C-alpha positions in Angstrom: 44.3 48.5 226.0 46.2 44.9 225.6 48.4 44.3 228.4 51.6 43.6 225.8 51.1 46.8 224.0 53.5 49.4 224.4 50.4 51.5 224.7 49.3 49.9 227.9 50.2 52.6 230.8 51.2 49.6 232.8 53.6 48.5 230.6 56.7 51.2 230.8 59.1 49.2 229.5 57.5 47.9 226.5 57.3 51.2 225.9 60.6 52.6 225.9 61.5 50.3 223.7 58.8 50.9 221.5 59.6 55.0 221.6 63.2 54.9 221.4 62.4 52.6 217.3 59.6 54.8 216.8 62.0 58.5 217.6 65.0 56.3 215.8 63.3 56.1 212.4 60.7 59.4 212.9 61.4 61.3 210.0 62.5 65.7 210.4 61.9 66.9 207.1 59.0 66.3 204.4 61.6 65.6 201.7 62.5 61.8 203.8 58.5 61.2 203.0 58.7 62.0 198.9 58.5 59.1 196.7 58.7 59.5 193.1 56.0 57.7 191.0 54.9 57.8 187.7 51.4 56.3 187.9 49.4 56.4 191.1 47.3 53.5 189.6 49.8 51.3 188.7 52.6 51.3 190.9 55.9 49.2 190.2 56.9 47.1 193.0 60.1 49.4 193.8 57.3 52.4 194.2 55.1 50.2 196.3 57.6 49.1 198.9 58.8 53.0 198.9 55.8 53.9 199.8 54.9 51.7 202.7 58.8 51.6 204.0 57.3 55.3 204.7 54.6 54.5 206.0 55.9 51.9 207.9 58.1 54.9 209.7 55.9 57.5 209.8 52.2 56.4 209.5 52.5 58.4 206.0 53.7 59.0 202.8 53.8 61.8 199.9 54.2 60.9 196.5 54.7 63.2 193.1 53.5 61.7 190.1 53.0 62.5 186.7 49.0 62.9 186.2 49.2 66.8 186.7 45.9 68.1 185.9 44.1 64.7 185.5 40.4 65.1 187.5 40.1 61.3 187.8 39.0 59.9 191.0 40.4 56.3 189.4 43.8 57.3 191.2 43.2 57.8 194.7 40.6 54.6 194.2 43.4 52.4 192.7 45.9 53.7 194.6 44.6 52.7 197.5 43.8 49.1 196.4 47.3 48.7 196.0 47.9 49.6 199.9 45.0 47.7 200.9 42.7 50.4 201.8 39.1 48.8 199.8 36.6 50.0 202.3 35.3 53.7 201.8 33.7 55.7 204.3 30.4 56.4 202.5 29.0 59.6 202.8 26.1 62.3 201.3 29.2 64.5 200.3 31.4 62.5 198.8 30.3 60.6 195.2 28.9 57.0 195.0 31.5 55.0 195.8 33.1 57.7 199.0 35.5 59.9 196.9 34.9 63.8 197.7 36.0 66.1 195.8 37.5 69.0 197.6 36.9 72.4 196.2 35.1 75.5 197.0 31.4 75.0 196.9 29.9 78.7 195.9 26.5 77.2 197.3 24.6 74.7 198.7 24.8 71.7 201.6 28.6 71.5 200.6 29.3 75.3 201.3 28.0 75.0 205.0 31.0 72.5 205.9 34.6 73.9 206.2 36.5 71.1 203.4 34.4 72.9 200.7 35.6 76.9 201.6 38.9 78.1 201.4 39.2 78.8 205.1 41.6 77.0 207.6 41.1 74.4 209.1 42.6 73.1 212.7 44.8 70.4 213.9 42.2 67.2 213.2 42.1 63.8 212.0 39.5 62.8 209.9 36.3 61.0 210.7 36.4 62.3 214.4 32.3 62.6 214.2 32.0 58.6 212.9 30.7 55.5 215.5 33.2 52.8 216.0 32.3 50.2 213.6 33.3 53.3 210.8 36.0 54.4 212.5 38.6 56.1 209.3 42.0 54.3 209.6 43.4 55.0 206.5 43.1 58.1 204.1 44.3 59.5 200.9 44.9 62.9 199.7 45.4 63.7 195.9 45.8 67.2 194.1 44.9 67.8 190.7 45.4 71.1 191.3 46.5 73.5 193.9 45.1 76.4 194.5 47.0 80.1 193.6 48.2 80.4 197.0 48.1 79.0 200.2 46.0 75.5 201.3 49.3 74.0 202.7 49.1 71.4 205.4 51.3 70.6 208.7 51.6 67.3 209.2 52.2 65.3 212.7 52.3 61.5 213.3 49.8 60.6 215.8 52.5 57.9 217.3 54.7 61.1 217.9 51.6 62.9 219.7 51.4 60.2 222.4 55.3 60.0 222.7 54.9 63.7 223.7 52.0 63.6 226.0 52.8 60.3 227.5 56.6 61.6 228.0 55.1 64.8 229.7 52.6 63.2 232.1 50.9 59.4 231.6 47.5 60.9 233.3 47.6 62.8 230.2 47.3 59.8 228.2 45.3 58.3 230.9 42.6 61.1 230.6 42.2 61.0 226.5 41.7 57.0 226.8 38.9 57.4 228.3 35.9 56.0 226.8 33.8 59.5 227.4 36.7 62.2 226.6 35.4 63.7 223.8 31.6 64.0 222.6 30.7 65.3 219.6 26.6 66.5 220.2 24.0 65.2 217.8 22.6 67.0 214.9 20.3 66.7 211.7 22.5 66.3 208.5 22.0 68.3 205.7 20.2 65.1 204.0 17.5 65.1 206.9 19.1 62.1 208.5 19.6 62.4 212.4 23.0 62.0 213.9 23.2 60.9 217.3 26.0 61.9 219.4 28.9 60.2 219.6 31.3 59.8 222.5 34.3 58.3 222.4 38.2 58.2 223.8 41.1 60.1 221.6 43.7 57.1 222.0 42.3 54.0 221.4 44.3 50.4 219.9 42.9 48.1 217.4 42.7 44.8 217.8 45.8 45.0 215.8 47.6 46.5 218.6 47.9 49.7 216.3 47.9 53.3 218.2 44.6 55.2 216.7 43.6 59.0 217.1 40.3 60.4 217.1 40.8 64.4 217.6 39.7 68.0 216.4 40.9 71.6 217.9 38.0 73.3 216.7 36.0 74.9 219.7 32.2 74.6 218.3 30.3 70.9 218.0 32.3 69.7 220.2 32.2 68.5 224.5 35.1 67.1 226.4 34.7 65.5 229.4 33.9 67.4 232.0 36.9 67.4 234.8 40.3 68.7 235.4 42.0 65.4 234.4 40.4 65.8 230.8 41.3 69.8 230.8 44.7 69.5 231.7 44.9 66.7 228.9 43.1 69.2 226.1 45.3 72.0 227.3 48.6 69.6 227.2 47.8 68.2 223.7 46.9 72.2 222.3 50.2 73.1 223.3 52.4 70.5 221.6 50.2 71.0 218.4 50.7 75.1 218.7 54.6 74.8 218.9 56.8 73.4 216.1 57.9 70.2 217.3 61.3 68.4 215.1 58.5 66.0 213.7 55.9 68.9 212.6 56.2 68.8 208.8 54.2 71.7 206.3 54.2 71.7 203.1 52.0 72.3 200.2 50.3 69.7 197.7 51.1 70.8 194.0 49.5 69.3 191.0 50.0 65.2 190.8 50.9 64.9 194.4 49.4 63.1 197.2 49.2 61.5 200.7 48.8 58.7 201.3 48.5 57.9 205.6 46.8 56.0 208.6 45.3 59.4 209.5 47.6 61.5 210.9 47.2 64.3 212.6 47.2 67.6 210.0 45.6 70.8 209.2 45.1 73.7 206.3 46.2 76.9 205.7 43.7 79.1 204.1 43.9 79.9 200.3 43.1 81.9 197.3 41.9 80.9 194.2 42.1 82.7 191.6 41.1 82.4 187.5 41.8 79.2 186.0 43.5 78.1 189.0 41.0 76.4 191.5 41.7 74.0 194.1 40.9 70.5 193.3 42.0 67.8 195.5 40.3 64.5 196.0 39.8 62.9 199.5 39.3 58.9 200.5 38.6 57.6 203.8 38.9 54.0 204.6 38.2 52.1 207.3 41.4 49.9 207.3 44.9 51.0 208.1 47.7 51.0 205.0 48.8 47.2 205.6 51.1 46.2 202.4 48.6 43.4 201.0 47.5 44.7 198.2 
């Protein structure tokens, strides 16, 4: 990690100054993240500035727009471009340009993966199984239609999780910054392509000195480094995520609403569809962070 970075464990003064600024600005209610916008495909200058202000404070923003019921993948795609998000993570479950339609699949390949079911999803950041050259740094979720009930999300800025863990014991951060802290085992994908085992840290710092977090709370298809320091760090992080901190935010995206973020920690509760109320969200994952240079 860069010597001048507040994320360097050898720079306690820099960390303390950054920590104080971060906590002073961090939202403690979902309402503080909300931005009312007309059309995400064409932000006004004021709307864009409001989104960026919230992202600077919390690495995320929530918007409510006048697009309820519009099943248009151009909504997340064009919104992303206006925020500097261009390079979509391409994977075989998404459309040709990288947008995933998150809805319950009745069969086929999609039904094998939890995002395409009505089941709960544990705490995670997106793309934790990707190799380093495909790190997911930014993400958009746009709600076309919510479920009849359920489908709530908890959100936690990964920088806040880092603070809570480091304040508890800097050794936890050291263990989870190891290059082999978390490994996703090899597997053969449904399209026949073999995916090799992918090891990497939970916490890392990118070239722009931004903190990145790679994490999943799932218990299967994941291997943690087999040592006492890692086991203690994972248990401490699980404890943080299991309790409601002042910065843990909970809500549900309704029709026309969306989440814009630098891949923060999030989960999803189970939900129930009924009749015409079939949950549909569009998800876009990007290799860039939100940078304000649309």
